[in-house]
C-alpha positions as CSV (number, residue, x, y, z in Angstrom):
1,M,44.8,12.2,-170.4
2,I,47.0,15.3,-170.1
3,E,46.0,16.4,-173.7
4,Q,42.3,16.0,-172.8
5,K,42.8,18.2,-169.7
6,R,44.6,20.9,-171.8
7,K,41.7,20.8,-174.3
8,G,39.2,21.1,-171.5
9,L,41.1,24.1,-170.0
10,S,41.3,25.6,-173.5
11,M,37.6,25.2,-174.0
12,E,36.9,26.6,-170.6
13,H,39.2,29.6,-171.3
14,E,37.3,30.2,-174.6
15,E,33.9,30.0,-172.9
16,D,35.1,32.4,-170.3
17,G,36.4,34.7,-173.0
18,V,32.9,34.8,-174.7
19,L,31.2,35.4,-171.4
20,I,33.7,38.2,-170.5
21,E,33.2,39.9,-173.9
22,K,29.4,39.8,-173.4
23,A,29.7,41.1,-169.8
24,I,32.0,44.0,-171.0
25,D,29.3,44.8,-173.6
26,G,26.8,45.1,-170.7
27,D,25.3,41.6,-170.6
28,D,24.8,41.1,-166.8
29,D,23.6,37.5,-167.4
30,A,27.0,36.7,-168.8
31,F,28.8,38.0,-165.7
32,A,26.3,36.1,-163.5
33,Q,27.4,32.9,-165.3
34,L,31.0,33.7,-164.6
35,F,30.1,34.5,-161.0
36,H,28.3,31.2,-160.6
37,R,31.1,29.3,-162.3
38,Y,33.9,30.7,-160.1
39,Y,32.4,31.9,-156.8
40,L,32.7,28.6,-155.0
41,F,36.3,28.1,-156.3
42,L,37.2,31.6,-155.0
43,Y,35.4,31.1,-151.7
44,K,37.2,27.8,-151.0
45,Y,40.6,29.4,-151.8
46,L,39.9,32.3,-149.4
47,V,38.8,29.9,-146.6
48,K,42.1,28.2,-146.9
49,L,43.9,31.5,-147.0
50,T,42.1,33.3,-144.1
51,L,40.8,30.3,-142.1
52,D,37.7,32.5,-141.5
53,E,34.5,31.6,-143.3
54,E,32.8,35.0,-142.7
55,L,35.8,37.0,-143.8
56,S,36.2,34.7,-146.8
57,G,32.6,35.4,-147.9
58,D,33.1,39.1,-147.5
59,I,36.3,39.1,-149.5
60,A,34.8,36.9,-152.2
61,Q,31.9,39.3,-152.6
62,E,34.2,42.3,-152.8
63,T,36.4,40.5,-155.3
64,M,33.6,39.6,-157.6
65,L,32.4,43.2,-157.4
66,K,35.9,44.4,-158.4
67,C,36.0,41.8,-161.2
68,Y,32.7,43.2,-162.4
69,T,33.7,46.8,-162.2
70,H,37.2,46.2,-163.7
71,L,36.3,43.5,-166.2
72,S,37.6,45.5,-169.1
73,S,41.1,45.5,-167.6
74,Y,41.2,41.6,-167.9
75,K,43.5,41.0,-170.8
76,G,42.7,37.3,-171.3
77,E,46.4,36.4,-171.1
78,G,45.8,33.9,-168.3
79,R,42.7,32.1,-167.0
80,F,40.0,34.2,-165.5
81,S,40.2,32.3,-162.2
82,T,43.9,33.3,-161.9
83,W,43.1,36.9,-162.5
84,M,40.3,36.7,-159.9
85,I,42.5,35.0,-157.3
86,S,45.2,37.7,-157.8
87,I,42.6,40.3,-157.0
88,A,41.4,38.4,-153.9
89,S,44.9,37.8,-152.7
90,K,45.9,41.5,-153.0
91,H,42.7,42.5,-151.3
92,Y,43.4,40.2,-148.4
93,I,47.0,41.4,-148.0
94,D,45.8,45.0,-148.1
95,L,43.2,44.1,-145.4
96,L,46.0,42.6,-143.2
97,R,48.1,45.7,-143.6
98,R,45.2,48.0,-142.8
99,K,44.4,46.0,-139.6
100,K,48.1,46.1,-138.6
101,R,48.1,49.9,-138.9
102,E,44.8,50.1,-137.0
103,R,46.2,47.9,-134.2
104,K,49.3,50.1,-134.0
105,W,47.1,53.2,-133.9
106,L,44.9,51.8,-131.1
107,D,47.9,50.7,-129.1
108,Q,49.3,54.2,-129.4
109,I,46.0,55.7,-128.2
110,K,45.9,53.2,-125.2
111,R,49.4,54.3,-124.2
112,T,48.5,57.9,-124.5
113,L,45.4,57.5,-122.4
114,S,47.2,55.5,-119.8
115,R,49.9,58.3,-119.5
116,Q,47.1,60.9,-119.2
117,M,45.4,58.9,-116.5
118,S,48.6,58.5,-114.6
119,W,49.3,62.2,-114.9
120,Q,45.7,63.0,-113.7
121,A,46.1,60.6,-110.8
122,N,49.3,62.3,-109.7
123,I,47.7,65.7,-109.9
124,Q,44.8,64.6,-107.8
125,G,47.1,62.9,-105.3
126,M,45.9,59.4,-106.2
127,E,48.2,56.5,-106.2
128,W,48.8,55.2,-109.7
129,S,51.0,52.3,-110.5
130,E,52.8,51.5,-113.7
131,V,51.0,48.1,-113.4
132,F,47.8,50.0,-114.4
133,S,49.5,51.4,-117.5
134,D,50.6,47.9,-118.6
135,F,47.2,46.5,-117.6
136,N,45.4,49.1,-119.8
137,L,47.3,47.8,-122.9
138,L,45.6,44.4,-122.6
139,E,42.5,43.7,-124.8
140,A,39.2,44.5,-123.1
141,D,38.0,40.8,-123.1
142,V,41.1,40.0,-121.1
143,R,41.2,43.1,-118.8
144,V,37.6,42.7,-117.6
145,P,38.0,39.2,-116.0
146,I,41.3,40.1,-114.5
147,L,39.9,43.3,-113.0
148,L,36.8,41.6,-111.7
149,H,38.7,38.7,-110.2
150,H,41.9,40.3,-108.8
151,Y,40.7,43.8,-107.9
152,Y,37.0,43.2,-107.0
153,G,37.4,39.7,-105.8
154,Y,34.7,38.0,-107.8
155,T,35.0,34.2,-108.3
156,Y,35.4,32.7,-111.8
157,E,31.9,31.4,-111.6
158,E,30.5,34.9,-110.8
159,I,32.5,36.5,-113.5
160,S,31.2,33.9,-115.9
161,K,27.6,34.9,-115.1
162,I,28.4,38.6,-115.2
163,I,29.9,38.7,-118.7
164,G,28.1,35.7,-120.1
165,I,31.0,33.4,-121.0
166,K,32.0,29.9,-119.8
167,E,33.9,29.7,-116.5
168,G,36.8,27.9,-118.3
169,T,37.0,30.9,-120.7
170,V,37.2,33.3,-117.8
171,K,40.0,31.3,-116.2
172,S,42.0,31.1,-119.5
173,R,41.6,34.8,-120.1
174,V,42.8,35.7,-116.6
175,H,45.7,33.3,-117.0
176,Y,46.6,34.6,-120.5
177,G,46.4,38.2,-119.3
178,L,48.6,37.7,-116.2
179,K,51.1,35.7,-118.2
180,K,51.3,38.6,-120.8
181,L,51.8,41.2,-118.0
182,R,54.5,39.1,-116.3
183,K,56.3,38.8,-119.7
184,E,56.1,42.6,-120.1
185,W,57.5,43.1,-116.6
186,D,60.3,40.5,-117.2
187,D,61.2,42.2,-120.4
188,V,61.5,45.6,-118.7
189,Q,63.7,44.2,-115.9
190,E,66.2,42.6,-118.3
């Protein structure tokens, strides 16, 4: 049984090699065959990796494009699927790093804007609390329900209608946001 599997893998590797050679020589149909052979395999791998179907589809498409444009760099030392998965994995890791840098950048902008608003409020003689500075660091989808409920006095049901989400979601966002603010304040006091 193991020997048959090895032969099957070897034949598949050889078939891939023929298709890759043809694709490198400009035969787009050969690459299309590779695409159809491996796309679902790649997509399933990415869904398990990202837990996000839409993101997995995007990464799979970008990976196949990279495979197509860099096909001549495939050395044939391992299976084509292994090479393809390494490209997809590196792409996903780069995407995570980029998102982390973007989040840090956005957090820095939020802190800067909050300090500017505090400064402007002081110049104009308005009362500005550090609570507002911390509050502004929350995500918008959490800030809006808290502001509407605790500052403007809307009920959860009214907020649900205003922003078009379920009442339970409004409650959980308010709860999550207040919990996060309390944690920030507790950390500062320690």
